[in-house]
N, C-alpha and C positions, 0 to 999 in steps of 0.2 A: 597404254599397253593392255588395259582392260578390254578395249574394243578388239584387239588382236586375239585375245583368248576367246572372246565371244564369237568372232569370225571363224576361228579354228573349230570349235565344237559345233557351231551351226552347220558348217560345211561337212563335218563328220556325220551329223544327223541326216544330211542330204546326200551322203555318199559322194561328196565332191572332193576327191583326193587332190586335184590340182589346186584348189583354193586352200586346202589344209597345208599343202607343201609350200605355197607362196608365203605362209606365215613363218616358215622355218628359214633360218640363216643357212647359207651354203655349207657351213661347217657344223651342222646340227649333230648333237649326240643325244640319242634316245635310249632310255633304259626302263625295263619293267621285268617282273618275274617270269613272264612267258617267253619273251624274246631275248632277255639279257641285254647286253649293250650293243647298240647299232649306231653306226656313224654315217654321215653324208647320204649317198645314194641308197644305202641299205635301209636307213631309217625312212627315207621318202618312199621307197618301194614297198615297205611294210604297209604304209597307209594305203597305197594304190591297191595292194593285194587285199587288205581287209575290206576296203570299200567295194571292190569288185565282187568279192565272195560273200559279202554280208547277206544274211537271210533274216528277214523280219527285224531289222536293226532299228532301235530307238535309242537316242542319246538325250540325256538331260544334264545340264551343268548348273552349278550354283557356287556361292561363297567364293567369288573371285576376289583375291587380295593382291595388291601391287605395292611393292616397296622398292623404289628406285630401279635397280637392275634385276630384281627378282620378283617372282609372283607365285601364286598358288591357286588352285581351284579344286572343287569336288565335282566329280562327274559320275554318272551311272549309265550303264549300258544294258539293254535288254535285247537278246537275240537268240537264234537257234544255233547251237554249236554244230557245224556242218558234219563233223566226223561221226556224231552219235544221234543228231536230230533232237537233242535234249535242250530244254529252255534254260537260259542262263540270265541271271540278274547280277551283274558285277558292279561293285561299289569301289571307286578308285579315287585316291587323292593324288593330285598332280603338283609337281614343283617345277618351276620354270626359271631359267636365267635368260636375260635379254641382252642382245648386242646389235647395234645399228638398227634398232627399231624392229627386230625380229627375234624369234625364239632360237637360241643357240644351244640350250640344254633343256631337255624335257624328261623328267623322271616320273613314272607312274608307279604308285604303290597300291597293292591290293592283297587280300588274303588268298594266296594261291591254293591253300587246302580247301577253303570254301568254294572257290571257283571250280577246282577239280571235282569236288563232290557233286556240284550241279552239272558240269559238262560231261562227266564220265560215270556218274552213278556210284555204285558200291566200290568199284576199283579206285575211283578218285577219293572216296572216303577213307579207304585203307592206306593208299600210297601217296595221296596228294600233299601231305605235310612233310615228306621226306626229301632229303637232298638228292637222292637217286631220281625221284620223280622230276624234280626241277631240272636236273641236268639232262635227263632223257627228253623232257618237253622242249627245252631250248635246242637240243640237237634236231628234233623234229621240225620246230618252227624255222630254224636256219635252213634246213633242207628244203622245206616248202618255199621259203623266200628265194633261195638260190634258183630253184626250178621256175618260179614265177619270173625272176629277173632274166633268165636265159631263154624263156620261151617267146 
């Protein structure tokens, strides 16, 4: 399973959504602070959208740990946030559940307030730690994903 995680993040660094998605079980459940919970095709399409729209993306991953049917990894992303053109360095801790040799559950955890401060400047510093901001952000990401999936 360690090789599966390495393949996933190497593909992300190469903006290769098809290889990333091939690491996922068909019943994948993904969750993070920005998108909330996504299942199946929605989770897969999120990676397609992120890879397609990525600007100056660099991914590094480390500390992969595997325990029977679960695993974890630390990964970091450097990119330009397209909405503001601001540089972001996001540090993420990922948790995985495996089934049939693939990832069936993927949960990314990161400091949303810190991310918002980098991505959105002073507005993110003020609002980024609130439930209101998280809810609004997830509404926007779901709208973008829906638009991407239907275009």
